[in-house]
N, C-alpha and C positions, 0 to 999 in steps of 0.2 A: 495641544497636540505635542506629545513628548517624543523626541527622536534623538538618539545618541550620536548619530553621525550621518554625513551625507557625502556621496561621491557619485551623484547621479547625472549631473548636467555637464556635458563637455565644455560648454562655454564658461562655466564657473567652477570647473574642477579645481583649479588652483586655490581659489578662495575657500571652497568647501573642505579642501584637504589641509588647510593651514595648520590645524592643531598637530597633525602628524609631521608636517614639513619641518617643524622646529625641534623635533626629537633628535637627539644626538645618537642616532643609529643609522646604519646604512640601509636597513630594511625600511625605515621611515622615508628616507630619501628615495629609495627605489619606488615606493608607492607613488609618491608625488610626481617624480619625473616620468614614470611610465604613463600616467594619465596626461601629463603635459605633452608628451610625445604623441599620444593618441589624438591630441588636439592640433596637430600640425602635420605637414607632409614630410618632415625631416626625419626619415627613419634612422639616419646615422645617430641621432640623439639617443635612441634606445640601445643601439648596438654598442655605444660608447659608455653606457651606464656603469659598468664595473670600474673602468678607469676614472670616470668622473666622480663616482662615489668614493673611491679611495682618496683622490685628491681633496675632495670636500672634507672628509673626515680627518685626514692628515693635517689640514689647516687648523683643526680644533685641538688636537692632542699631540701631534708630532710623533708618529710611530717609530719604534726602533726597527732594525732590519728583520728580526724574527716576526714581529707583529705585522709588518708590511707584507711579507711573503705569504703568511697564513691568510690575512685579510683579503688580499688580491685573489687568491684561489677560492676562498669562501664566497666572494662576490660573484665570481664566474659561475660557480656551482648554483648559487641562488638564482642568478639570471637564467641559467639553462632550465631550471625547474619552472621559473616564472614564465618563460617563453612558451613552454609546452602546456603548462597546466592553467595559467591564469589569463593569458592574452585571449584565448578563445572565449573565456567567460566575460571579459570586458567587452568583447565584440557582441556577445549576446545582450549585454546591457544597452549598448548603442542601438542594437536592432529593436529592442523594446522601446527605447526613447524615440526612435524613428516612427514607430507605429503610433506612439502617443501624440507626436506633433504633426501627424498627417492632416489633422483637422483641428477642431477646438480641443482644448485640454484644460483641466482644472489643476489647481495647486495640489489638491489631494492626490490626483493621479500621478503627478510628477514625484511627489514625496513618497509614493509607494515604491520607488526605486531605491530608497534609502536602505531598507533592510538587506536586500541582496548586495548592495554596495558594501555594507558593513561586514557581510559574510566574506567578501573577498579580502577585506582588510584582516579579518581574523585568520584567514588561511595563510596570509603572508606572515602574520605575527607568529603563528605556530611553526612555519617552515624556517623562519629566520631565528627562532629561539636559540638553537645551539650556537649559531654564529655570534649572536649578541652576547651570550653567556661567556664564550671564549674571549671575546674582545673585552668585556667588562672586567673579567677576572685577571686579565693580563696588564691592566693599567696600573701605573705607579702613582704615588702621591704627587710628584711634580706634574705628571700628565693631567691629573684631575685638577690641579691648581691652574694649569694653563687653560683647561676647559672652562673653569670658573671665570677667568679673565675674558675669554672669548664671549661667553654668555653676557657678561657685563657690557662689553662693547656693543653687542647686538641689541641689548635693551636700550642703550643710549641712542643708537641709530633709530630704533622704532619710536622712541620718545620724540626725537627731533623730526622724524618723518610724519608722525601722526598726532601725538598727544599735544605737542606744543603749537599746533596750528590753530589759527582762529577758526571759529565756526564756519565762516564764509569760505576760507581756504580749504577746510576739511571737506565741505560739501562739494566744492568744485573738483578737488582731487579725486574723491570717491566717485563722483559722477563721470569723470573722464575715464576711470577704470571700467565702470559699468558699460559705458557706450562702446569702448574698445572691445570688450568681451562679446557684447551682443552683436557687433558688426562682424566679428569673426564668423558668426553663424548666418546672420541675415543679410550681410552687406550694409550699405549705407542706410542709416536710420532717418526717418522723416521727423518733422518738428513735433508731431503729436507723440511719437515714441520717445523722443528725447525728453519731452515734458513729463511723460509718465515716469521715466527713470529718475528725473530730477525730484519729483514729488516723493518717489519711493525712498530715495536717499535722505531727503529732508525729514520725512516722517518716521524713518527707522529710529529705534531707540538704542542703536548700537553705540557703545562707548569705547573709544580708543583707550581711555584710561583703565577701564575694566579689562580690556584685552591685554594691555601691558601687565596688569597685575596677574592675570592668568599665565602669561608668558613667564613672568618671574617665578610664579609658583611651580611651574613645570621644571624650570631650570634648577630650582632648589631641590625639587623632588629627585631629579636625575643625580645631582651631586650627592645628596644624602644617601640615595640608594647605592651608588657606587662605593662610597666610603664605608657603608655598613657591610657590604659584601666583602670588601677587602679586609676590614678589621676583624670580621668574624670568620675569615678564611672559609667562605661559603663554598659549597659544592657546585658543580655545573647544574645540577637539577634545581638547586635553590636559586641560582642566578637566572635560570630560564623562567622560573615562576615569578621572580622579581620583575622580569621584563613584561610578562603577561599582566601582572598587577599594575605596572606603570602605564601600559597602554590603556587599560580600563580606566584609570584615573585621567588620562589625557583625553579620551573620548567622552567621558562623563565626569567632568570636573567635580571634585568634592565640595568646592565652595558654591553654595546655592546661587549666588548672583552671577558667578561665572558660567555655571551650567545653564541657567536660564537665558543668559545672553546668547550662548551657543545655540540653544534650541530655537530661540526667536530668530536668529540669523538664518537658520535652515528653513524655517517656515517662510520667512520673508523672501528668501531666494526662490523657493517654489512659487510663491504668489507672484513675484515680479516676472519670472519667466513665463508663467501662464498668461499674465496680462500682456506681455510683449507678443506672445503668440496670437492672442486675440486681435491685436492691432496690426499684425503683419499683413502685408499685401500678398496677393497671389504670387507675384514674382519673388518676394522674400521667402515665402514658404517653400517654393520650389528650390531656391538656393539653399535653404536650410537642409532640405532632404538630400540634395547633392553632397553637401558638406558631411552630413552624417554617414552617407554611403561611402564617401571617400575615406573617412576615418576608419570605417569598418574594414575597408580594403587594406589600409595601412596595417591594421592589427592582424589581418589574415596573412599578409605578406611577412610580417615580422614573426608570427608564430611558425610559419613554414620554413623560415631561414635557419640554417645550421650555424 
């Protein structure tokens, strides 16, 4: 079952969106934080995205005053579009998920939400293309060098956090994450549910080492793309197309092993969620429905806000 991307399950949205969250663009950050905001009741998080996005990006490249002014306005404009055009569509995805989890659900039914989720990503990619092009073409060689150093530090952190762990420590850490995410939706899990998640983590073929290699590939891809655009004095249209091409490579990695791991991870997420739903008690299912409706209300309120 080949799927290029997933953003369908609120309780695992952060993990599913990990490939985009590491992209050094504010559009990528906006995608990630929007869905994370949808998975909480803290609406201030979404409203503060332009400021947070600017601070996040500035930590990578240290913008000058002209870049800062333009980027802050671009982010506000992008969020205004996103609030009006995209939040209602995210709400529709949650409504579909609510209908799916009202009773028994299969992994295939859950993963049917992947294509419409990918459409939302593509819409944001297109809308953000002029912003990203302007930002990319304005960067100086020292700023790109600073970005490279930041990437290197991030890779070291990931290696320490995941790759260097013993197998036992890795399984325990991954399981703790899975339980925390599931309990956001269902509440306290019972022993059988925790055991199922434990078996899922242990049996998964996910490799942190491969994940690090893909992260490094994307980082080098960004740096090479930026340098090529600047050296060739690219036009805005060429920079916009470079952004689209990069996103395509991020969502469908060109390295077969990396792409296969991403696809397996998506399939495993759908299968695990379906199994968890099968093991859920009546009380847990009712709680999950309330949570999904609450997130829908959050999105509705955010979309209506000025």
